[in-house]
N, C-alpha and C positions, 0 to 999 in steps of 0.2 A: 589592556591588550595592545600589543605592538601593531602599528598601522600596516606593517608589511607581512604580518602573520599569514594572511590568506595567500598572498603572492608566494611566500616561502613554501607553504604547504603544497600549493598547486605546482610550482616549479619542481619541488622535490619529487612529487608523484610522477611528473613527466620524465624526469631524469631517471628515476628508478625503473619505471615500466619500460622505457626505451632501452635500458641496459639489461635488466633481469631477464626479459624474454629472450634476448639474444644469447644469454648463457645457456638456456635450456633448449633452444631450437637450432643450435649450431650457427646462428647468425653472425656471431662475433668471429668465429673461425672463417666462415665464408667471406665476410668483409675483408679480413686480413689476407686470405689466400686468393680470392677471386677478384678483389679490387686493388687493395693497397700494394700487394706484391706485383700486380700487373702494371701499375703506374710508376714503378720505380723504387718502391720501398723494400723489395726483396733483399735479403731473406727475413726482414724484420716486420713484415706486414701483420702477422698474427700477434706478435708481441705488441706492436703499436695499437692494434685494434683492441686488445685486452686492456692496455694501459688507458686508452680513451674511455672505455666502458667502466673500468674500475674507478677512474677519476670522477665519472658521473655519479657513481654510487656514493663515493666519499663526499662529494659536493652536496648531494641530496641529504645525507645524514647531517652534515654541518649546517645546512640551511634549516633543517628541522630543529636542531639544537640551538640555532642562532649563535653559532660559534665560528670564528674565522670566516665570516661571510665574504669579506672582500677578497682574500686570497682564493677562496673557492670560486667566487664569481669571476675573477680574472682568468684563472685556469680554464674554466668552462667557456668563457667568452672567447678565449684564444682558440679552443677546440672548435667552437661553433664557427668562428671566422675561417679557420682552415677548412672546415666542412663546406662552407660557401665557396671558397676558392677552388678546392679540389673536386667537389662533387656537384654542388647545387647550382652554381652560377651558370654553367653551360645549359642547364635545363630551364632557365628563365626565372620569373618571379613566383609563379603559382605552384603550390604543392599539389592541388587538385583543381579541377574546373577548367581554367584557362590554360593549364599545362599540367606537368607532372614532375614532382621531386624538385621544385624550385626553392628559392631562398627565403620565401616569406616566413616559414616556420622558425628558421634560425634567427632571422631578423627580429621577430617578436620575442623569442627567448632572450636574445641579447638585450633588448630594451627592458624587459621585465627584470633581468638580472641587474642592470644598471639602476633601475628604480629601487630594487632591494638594497643594493650596495650604497646608494646615495638617496635615502628617503627624503632628505631636505634639499635635494638638488646639489649641483656642483657650485661651490663658492670659490670665487677668485680672491686671492690674497691681495687686497688693496690697502694701501696705507694712507 
């Protein structure tokens, strides 16, 4: 069994649930219209919101299949960093407790994705 299997499954579940529920409760459209369009992405906010959520679904499937893990991870990490910059940073560190909607959740997902992408750590090319 691959050492990252549990992390890949857990991350895929998080990405799927975070995306799929937004499809059925109008959350994706609301995020596009009520947030992204308002901060300067109009008229592309809804398109961008759907692109983000669909990329999460594709990344989750690829993580489960253990295929194209690095490209899926890089795209997802980029989206998570942009989420930190545009949404979460202004709210502080904590998601709950010491604050609300902060960066800690995205930070943890980025670290987990890096661990999945580089299970043996980063190796510098030294000669």
